[in-house]
A tleap script that builds the chain and sets N, CA, C and O, in Angstrom:
source leaprc.protein.ff14SB
mol = sequence {
  NMET THR CYS SER LEU LYS LYS TYR ARG ASN
  HIE GLY ILE GLY LYS GLN VAL ALA THR HIE
  ILE PHE ASN GLN PHE PRO GLY SER TRP GLU
  VAL ARG GLN THR ALA LEU ASN LEU GLY ALA
  GLN ALA PHE TRP GLY LYS VAL ILE SER GLN
  TYR THR ASN GLY ALA PHE ASN GLU VAL PHE
  LEU ASN ASP ASP ARG TRP HIE GLY PRO ILE
  LYS ILE PHE ASP ASN SER ASP LYS LEU LEU
  CTHR
}
set mol.1.N position { 268.572 -35.068 182.656 }
set mol.1.CA position { 267.296 -35.083 182.060 }
set mol.1.C position { 266.608 -33.652 181.416 }
set mol.1.O position { 266.459 -32.637 182.097 }
set mol.2.N position { 266.237 -33.759 180.050 }
set mol.2.CA position { 266.336 -32.587 179.601 }
set mol.2.C position { 264.714 -33.381 179.210 }
set mol.2.O position { 264.518 -34.592 179.309 }
set mol.3.N position { 263.766 -32.445 178.798 }
set mol.3.CA position { 262.749 -32.627 178.575 }
set mol.3.C position { 262.000 -31.695 176.875 }
set mol.3.O position { 261.818 -30.531 176.519 }
set mol.4.N position { 261.920 -32.221 176.654 }
set mol.4.CA position { 261.436 -31.812 175.368 }
set mol.4.C position { 259.190 -32.199 175.097 }
set mol.4.O position { 258.306 -33.051 175.188 }
set mol.5.N position { 259.546 -30.514 174.681 }
set mol.5.CA position { 258.604 -30.158 174.786 }
set mol.5.C position { 257.473 -30.400 172.932 }
set mol.5.O position { 256.266 -30.156 172.933 }
set mol.6.N position { 258.002 -30.743 172.002 }
set mol.6.CA position { 257.942 -30.894 170.799 }
set mol.6.C position { 256.340 -31.248 170.718 }
set mol.6.O position { 255.388 -30.519 170.439 }
set mol.7.N position { 256.404 -32.745 171.095 }
set mol.7.CA position { 255.152 -33.873 170.786 }
set mol.7.C position { 253.836 -33.247 171.403 }
set mol.7.O position { 252.724 -33.775 171.382 }
set mol.8.N position { 254.130 -32.168 171.892 }
set mol.8.CA position { 252.715 -31.235 172.361 }
set mol.8.C position { 252.202 -30.602 171.544 }
set mol.8.O position { 250.995 -30.365 171.597 }
set mol.9.N position { 253.188 -30.045 170.317 }
set mol.9.CA position { 253.086 -29.106 168.841 }
set mol.9.C position { 252.248 -29.464 168.154 }
set mol.9.O position { 252.089 -30.602 167.712 }
set mol.10.N position { 251.351 -28.158 167.910 }
set mol.10.CA position { 250.188 -28.070 166.603 }
set mol.10.C position { 249.228 -29.274 167.594 }
set mol.10.O position { 248.741 -30.282 167.081 }
set mol.11.N position { 249.077 -28.901 169.189 }
set mol.11.CA position { 247.900 -29.745 169.696 }
set mol.11.C position { 246.572 -28.676 170.175 }
set mol.11.O position { 245.483 -28.899 170.705 }
set mol.12.N position { 247.160 -27.602 169.770 }
set mol.12.CA position { 246.322 -26.316 170.396 }
set mol.12.C position { 246.756 -25.943 171.544 }
set mol.12.O position { 246.261 -25.129 172.324 }
set mol.13.N position { 247.874 -26.675 171.649 }
set mol.13.CA position { 247.575 -26.188 173.612 }
set mol.13.C position { 247.728 -24.849 173.746 }
set mol.13.O position { 246.779 -24.307 174.313 }
set mol.14.N position { 249.063 -23.782 173.237 }
set mol.14.CA position { 249.442 -23.291 172.898 }
set mol.14.C position { 247.903 -22.396 172.928 }
set mol.14.O position { 247.116 -22.557 173.861 }
set mol.15.N position { 247.653 -21.567 171.924 }
set mol.15.CA position { 246.301 -21.206 171.591 }
set mol.15.C position { 245.155 -21.513 172.549 }
set mol.15.O position { 244.097 -20.923 172.332 }
set mol.16.N position { 245.235 -22.540 173.802 }
set mol.16.CA position { 244.244 -22.545 174.918 }
set mol.16.C position { 244.647 -20.932 175.571 }
set mol.16.O position { 243.967 -19.915 175.707 }
set mol.17.N position { 246.035 -21.247 175.877 }
set mol.17.CA position { 247.194 -21.163 176.982 }
set mol.17.C position { 246.541 -19.673 177.364 }
set mol.17.O position { 245.828 -19.290 178.292 }
set mol.18.N position { 247.087 -19.066 176.283 }
set mol.18.CA position { 246.976 -17.704 175.300 }
set mol.18.C position { 245.955 -17.126 175.163 }
set mol.18.O position { 245.973 -15.914 174.946 }
set mol.19.N position { 244.691 -17.877 175.258 }
set mol.19.CA position { 243.329 -16.858 174.767 }
set mol.19.C position { 243.393 -17.145 176.382 }
set mol.19.O position { 243.229 -16.071 176.962 }
set mol.20.N position { 243.532 -17.972 177.087 }
set mol.20.CA position { 242.569 -17.768 178.711 }
set mol.20.C position { 244.111 -16.594 178.973 }
set mol.20.O position { 244.497 -16.333 180.112 }
set mol.21.N position { 244.257 -16.474 178.707 }
set mol.21.CA position { 245.536 -15.076 179.248 }
set mol.21.C position { 244.936 -14.086 178.753 }
set mol.21.O position { 244.096 -13.540 179.469 }
set mol.22.N position { 245.045 -13.845 178.135 }
set mol.22.CA position { 244.750 -13.079 177.013 }
set mol.22.C position { 242.915 -12.266 178.093 }
set mol.22.O position { 242.634 -11.169 178.576 }
set mol.23.N position { 241.911 -14.143 177.926 }
set mol.23.CA position { 240.774 -13.198 179.167 }
set mol.23.C position { 240.936 -13.046 179.830 }
set mol.23.O position { 240.272 -12.396 180.637 }
set mol.24.N position { 242.017 -13.578 179.972 }
set mol.24.CA position { 241.793 -12.910 182.068 }
set mol.24.C position { 242.051 -11.723 182.440 }
set mol.24.O position { 241.586 -11.106 183.398 }
set mol.25.N position { 243.167 -11.247 181.298 }
set mol.25.CA position { 243.683 -9.715 181.991 }
set mol.25.C position { 243.065 -9.379 180.739 }
set mol.25.O position { 243.952 -9.867 180.039 }
set mol.26.N position { 242.384 -9.007 180.054 }
set mol.26.CA position { 241.681 -7.135 179.243 }
set mol.26.C position { 242.686 -6.242 179.522 }
set mol.26.O position { 243.276 -5.975 180.569 }
set mol.27.N position { 242.804 -5.708 178.069 }
set mol.27.CA position { 243.472 -4.769 178.523 }
set mol.27.C position { 244.055 -4.921 176.968 }
set mol.27.O position { 243.829 -5.746 176.083 }
set mol.28.N position { 245.255 -3.270 177.076 }
set mol.28.CA position { 245.811 -3.341 175.735 }
set mol.28.C position { 246.575 -4.392 175.811 }
set mol.28.O position { 246.735 -4.832 176.949 }
set mol.29.N position { 247.307 -5.150 174.610 }
set mol.29.CA position { 248.597 -5.837 174.691 }
set mol.29.C position { 249.594 -5.568 174.201 }
set mol.29.O position { 249.430 -4.861 173.207 }
set mol.30.N position { 250.644 -5.806 174.429 }
set mol.30.CA position { 251.482 -6.007 173.061 }
set mol.30.C position { 252.526 -7.302 173.193 }
set mol.30.O position { 253.246 -7.244 174.189 }
set mol.31.N position { 252.749 -8.712 172.145 }
set mol.31.CA position { 253.060 -9.369 172.552 }
set mol.31.C position { 254.902 -9.598 170.707 }
set mol.31.O position { 255.000 -9.812 169.499 }
set mol.32.N position { 255.602 -9.376 171.707 }
set mol.32.CA position { 256.842 -9.344 171.638 }
set mol.32.C position { 257.318 -10.583 170.524 }
set mol.32.O position { 256.918 -11.732 170.708 }
set mol.33.N position { 258.159 -10.256 169.415 }
set mol.33.CA position { 258.905 -11.442 168.928 }
set mol.33.C position { 260.563 -10.867 168.549 }
set mol.33.O position { 261.017 -9.724 168.501 }
set mol.34.N position { 261.025 -11.849 168.378 }
set mol.34.CA position { 262.758 -11.438 167.922 }
set mol.34.C position { 262.395 -11.677 166.586 }
set mol.34.O position { 261.637 -12.424 165.968 }
set mol.35.N position { 263.251 -10.728 166.345 }
set mol.35.CA position { 263.250 -11.104 164.802 }
set mol.35.C position { 263.045 -12.190 164.281 }
set mol.35.O position { 262.091 -12.710 163.701 }
set mol.36.N position { 264.798 -12.699 164.749 }
set mol.36.CA position { 264.826 -14.003 163.996 }
set mol.36.C position { 263.914 -15.494 164.390 }
set mol.36.O position { 263.829 -16.545 163.754 }
set mol.37.N position { 263.519 -15.230 165.230 }
set mol.37.CA position { 262.382 -16.447 165.854 }
set mol.37.C position { 260.618 -16.671 164.782 }
set mol.37.O position { 259.437 -16.652 165.128 }
set mol.38.N position { 261.063 -16.793 163.929 }
set mol.38.CA position { 260.185 -17.507 161.943 }
set mol.38.C position { 258.398 -18.230 163.337 }
set mol.38.O position { 257.233 -18.154 163.724 }
set mol.39.N position { 259.512 -18.719 163.365 }
set mol.39.CA position { 257.895 -19.333 164.625 }
set mol.39.C position { 257.517 -19.443 165.530 }
set mol.39.O position { 256.710 -20.310 165.866 }
set mol.40.N position { 258.213 -18.176 166.540 }
set mol.40.CA position { 257.117 -17.004 167.114 }
set mol.40.C position { 256.006 -16.243 166.675 }
set mol.40.O position { 254.949 -15.769 167.094 }
set mol.41.N position { 256.900 -16.355 165.351 }
set mol.41.CA position { 255.460 -14.630 164.680 }
set mol.41.C position { 254.888 -15.825 163.664 }
set mol.41.O position { 253.915 -15.651 162.930 }
set mol.42.N position { 255.590 -16.970 163.733 }
set mol.42.CA position { 253.827 -17.507 163.027 }
set mol.42.C position { 253.429 -18.005 163.836 }
set mol.42.O position { 252.639 -18.625 163.126 }
set mol.43.N position { 253.159 -18.445 165.027 }
set mol.43.CA position { 252.492 -19.137 165.580 }
set mol.43.C position { 251.419 -17.431 166.314 }
set mol.43.O position { 250.275 -17.867 166.444 }
set mol.44.N position { 251.417 -16.212 166.667 }
set mol.44.CA position { 251.509 -16.174 167.192 }
set mol.44.C position { 251.107 -14.846 166.275 }
set mol.44.O position { 250.481 -13.995 166.907 }
set mol.45.N position { 251.308 -14.616 165.221 }
set mol.45.CA position { 250.601 -14.330 164.464 }
set mol.45.C position { 249.457 -15.053 164.260 }
set mol.45.O position { 248.361 -14.493 164.246 }
set mol.46.N position { 249.596 -16.335 164.088 }
set mol.46.CA position { 247.939 -16.836 163.962 }
set mol.46.C position { 246.930 -17.255 165.186 }
set mol.46.O position { 245.702 -17.228 165.097 }
set mol.47.N position { 247.502 -17.556 166.075 }
set mol.47.CA position { 246.547 -17.055 167.726 }
set mol.47.C position { 246.310 -15.747 167.516 }
set mol.47.O position { 245.106 -15.537 167.366 }
set mol.48.N position { 247.157 -14.535 167.427 }
set mol.48.CA position { 246.152 -13.531 167.884 }
set mol.48.C position { 245.134 -13.150 166.540 }
set mol.48.O position { 244.006 -12.668 166.638 }
set mol.49.N position { 245.560 -13.360 165.775 }
set mol.49.CA position { 244.988 -13.898 163.850 }
set mol.49.C position { 242.765 -13.723 164.854 }
set mol.49.O position { 241.755 -13.032 164.991 }
set mol.50.N position { 243.462 -14.996 165.175 }
set mol.50.CA position { 241.609 -15.675 165.631 }
set mol.50.C position { 242.354 -15.371 167.128 }
set mol.50.O position { 243.163 -16.055 167.754 }
set mol.51.N position { 241.958 -14.525 167.328 }
set mol.51.CA position { 241.702 -14.164 168.809 }
set mol.51.C position { 240.652 -12.591 168.832 }
set mol.51.O position { 239.732 -12.228 169.565 }
set mol.52.N position { 241.300 -12.005 167.724 }
set mol.52.CA position { 240.936 -10.339 167.239 }
set mol.52.C position { 240.157 -10.425 166.214 }
set mol.52.O position { 239.385 -9.493 165.992 }
set mol.53.N position { 240.196 -11.955 165.067 }
set mol.53.CA position { 239.330 -11.668 163.728 }
set mol.53.C position { 240.343 -10.769 162.857 }
set mol.53.O position { 239.965 -10.239 161.812 }
set mol.54.N position { 242.138 -10.579 163.534 }
set mol.54.CA position { 242.179 -10.005 162.164 }
set mol.54.C position { 242.333 -8.351 162.563 }
set mol.54.O position { 242.916 -7.567 161.814 }
set mol.55.N position { 241.508 -7.805 164.308 }
set mol.55.CA position { 242.108 -6.320 164.534 }
set mol.55.C position { 242.997 -5.800 165.055 }
set mol.55.O position { 242.723 -4.828 165.758 }
set mol.56.N position { 244.011 -6.103 164.966 }
set mol.56.CA position { 245.536 -5.728 165.722 }
set mol.56.C position { 246.099 -5.528 164.559 }
set mol.56.O position { 245.697 -5.698 163.408 }
set mol.57.N position { 247.688 -4.911 165.278 }
set mol.57.CA position { 248.779 -3.734 164.248 }
set mol.57.C position { 249.709 -4.889 165.069 }
set mol.57.O position { 249.877 -5.510 166.119 }
set mol.58.N position { 250.380 -4.520 163.039 }
set mol.58.CA position { 252.115 -5.032 163.692 }
set mol.58.C position { 252.990 -3.702 163.598 }
set mol.58.O position { 252.588 -2.934 162.723 }
set mol.59.N position { 254.358 -3.172 164.480 }
set mol.59.CA position { 255.433 -2.634 164.176 }
set mol.59.C position { 255.984 -3.315 164.251 }
set mol.59.O position { 255.528 -4.320 164.796 }
set mol.60.N position { 257.427 -3.337 163.765 }
set mol.60.CA position { 258.249 -3.306 163.846 }
set mol.60.C position { 259.920 -2.785 164.334 }
set mol.60.O position { 260.739 -2.332 163.534 }
set mol.61.N position { 260.244 -3.036 166.274 }
set mol.61.CA position { 261.265 -2.136 166.387 }
set mol.61.C position { 262.879 -1.889 165.324 }
set mol.61.O position { 263.295 -1.894 164.165 }
set mol.62.N position { 263.196 -1.738 166.419 }
set mol.62.CA position { 264.231 -2.012 165.529 }
set mol.62.C position { 265.148 -0.885 166.000 }
set mol.62.O position { 265.721 -0.161 165.186 }
set mol.63.N position { 265.343 -0.677 167.938 }
set mol.63.CA position { 266.160 -0.153 168.061 }
set mol.63.C position { 267.170 -0.453 169.816 }
set mol.63.O position { 266.781 -1.453 170.420 }
set mol.64.N position { 268.305 0.341 170.493 }
set mol.64.CA position { 268.711 0.026 171.300 }
set mol.64.C position { 268.016 -1.214 171.951 }
set mol.64.O position { 268.671 -2.229 172.187 }
set mol.65.N position { 266.299 -1.098 172.322 }
set mol.65.CA position { 265.991 -2.081 173.052 }
set mol.65.C position { 264.883 -2.746 172.726 }
set mol.65.O position { 264.006 -3.129 173.500 }
set mol.66.N position { 264.926 -2.859 171.729 }
set mol.66.CA position { 263.826 -4.517 171.244 }
set mol.66.C position { 264.414 -4.176 169.148 }
set mol.66.O position { 264.618 -3.088 168.611 }
set mol.67.N position { 264.490 -5.314 168.647 }
set mol.67.CA position { 264.464 -5.781 167.123 }
set mol.67.C position { 263.577 -6.938 167.427 }
set mol.67.O position { 263.537 -7.918 168.171 }
set mol.68.N position { 262.785 -6.267 166.359 }
set mol.68.CA position { 261.526 -7.465 165.666 }
set mol.68.C position { 260.152 -6.706 165.984 }
set mol.68.O position { 259.954 -5.849 166.845 }
set mol.69.N position { 259.333 -7.207 165.134 }
set mol.69.CA position { 257.516 -6.966 165.603 }
set mol.69.C position { 256.857 -7.479 166.548 }
set mol.69.O position { 257.111 -8.437 167.278 }
set mol.70.N position { 256.103 -6.876 166.502 }
set mol.70.CA position { 254.988 -6.592 167.457 }
set mol.70.C position { 254.059 -6.282 167.943 }
set mol.70.O position { 253.924 -5.185 168.485 }
set mol.71.N position { 252.999 -7.338 167.869 }
set mol.71.CA position { 251.575 -7.320 167.033 }
set mol.71.C position { 250.234 -6.260 169.357 }
set mol.71.O position { 250.260 -6.364 170.583 }
set mol.72.N position { 249.749 -5.772 168.629 }
set mol.72.CA position { 249.249 -4.407 169.467 }
set mol.72.C position { 247.846 -4.745 169.631 }
set mol.72.O position { 247.367 -3.782 169.032 }
set mol.73.N position { 247.151 -5.219 169.897 }
set mol.73.CA position { 244.935 -5.196 169.676 }
set mol.73.C position { 244.829 -4.826 172.067 }
set mol.73.O position { 245.409 -4.848 173.153 }
set mol.74.N position { 244.094 -4.669 171.609 }
set mol.74.CA position { 243.353 -4.577 173.166 }
set mol.74.C position { 241.978 -5.387 172.885 }
set mol.74.O position { 241.388 -5.550 171.817 }
set mol.75.N position { 241.643 -5.864 174.247 }
set mol.75.CA position { 240.787 -6.790 174.459 }
set mol.75.C position { 239.999 -5.803 175.366 }
set mol.75.O position { 239.508 -6.724 176.019 }
set mol.76.N position { 239.605 -4.979 175.802 }
set mol.76.CA position { 238.888 -4.077 177.180 }
set mol.76.C position { 237.249 -4.675 177.002 }
set mol.76.O position { 236.268 -4.553 177.736 }
set mol.77.N position { 237.492 -5.545 175.348 }
set mol.77.CA position { 236.278 -5.577 174.937 }
set mol.77.C position { 235.266 -6.540 175.292 }
set mol.77.O position { 234.062 -6.624 175.049 }
set mol.78.N position { 236.591 -7.673 176.329 }
set mol.78.CA position { 236.368 -8.596 177.247 }
set mol.78.C position { 235.939 -8.575 178.370 }
set mol.78.O position { 235.907 -9.562 179.105 }
set mol.79.N position { 235.316 -6.788 178.841 }
set mol.79.CA position { 235.400 -7.242 180.481 }
set mol.79.C position { 234.243 -7.704 180.861 }
set mol.79.O position { 233.280 -7.374 180.168 }
set mol.80.N position { 234.063 -8.367 181.752 }
set mol.80.CA position { 232.800 -8.495 182.117 }
set mol.80.C position { 232.073 -7.258 182.685 }
set mol.80.O position { 232.718 -6.360 183.227 }
set mol.81.N position { 230.437 -7.200 182.535 }
set mol.81.CA position { 229.994 -6.158 183.220 }
set mol.81.C position { 229.366 -6.471 184.012 }
set mol.81.O position { 228.857 -5.638 184.762 }
savepdb mol mol.pdb
quit
């Protein structure tokens, strides 16, 4: 039996889950996507840009450990005081 999750795409569920997780763990984040996964790059670019109001950096790593973009941001300001 296979389970397809395609019917849940574009309903904002992934964004809600990512936002919830980011809020649960304030601090420095790196979200990596593989170079060939353009769908993941588009998804994470949109989600992180909206979450941070565009305040993130992106680097492209190409070494023996990783090949692809990495989105970097810090949400330490989300700490409850």
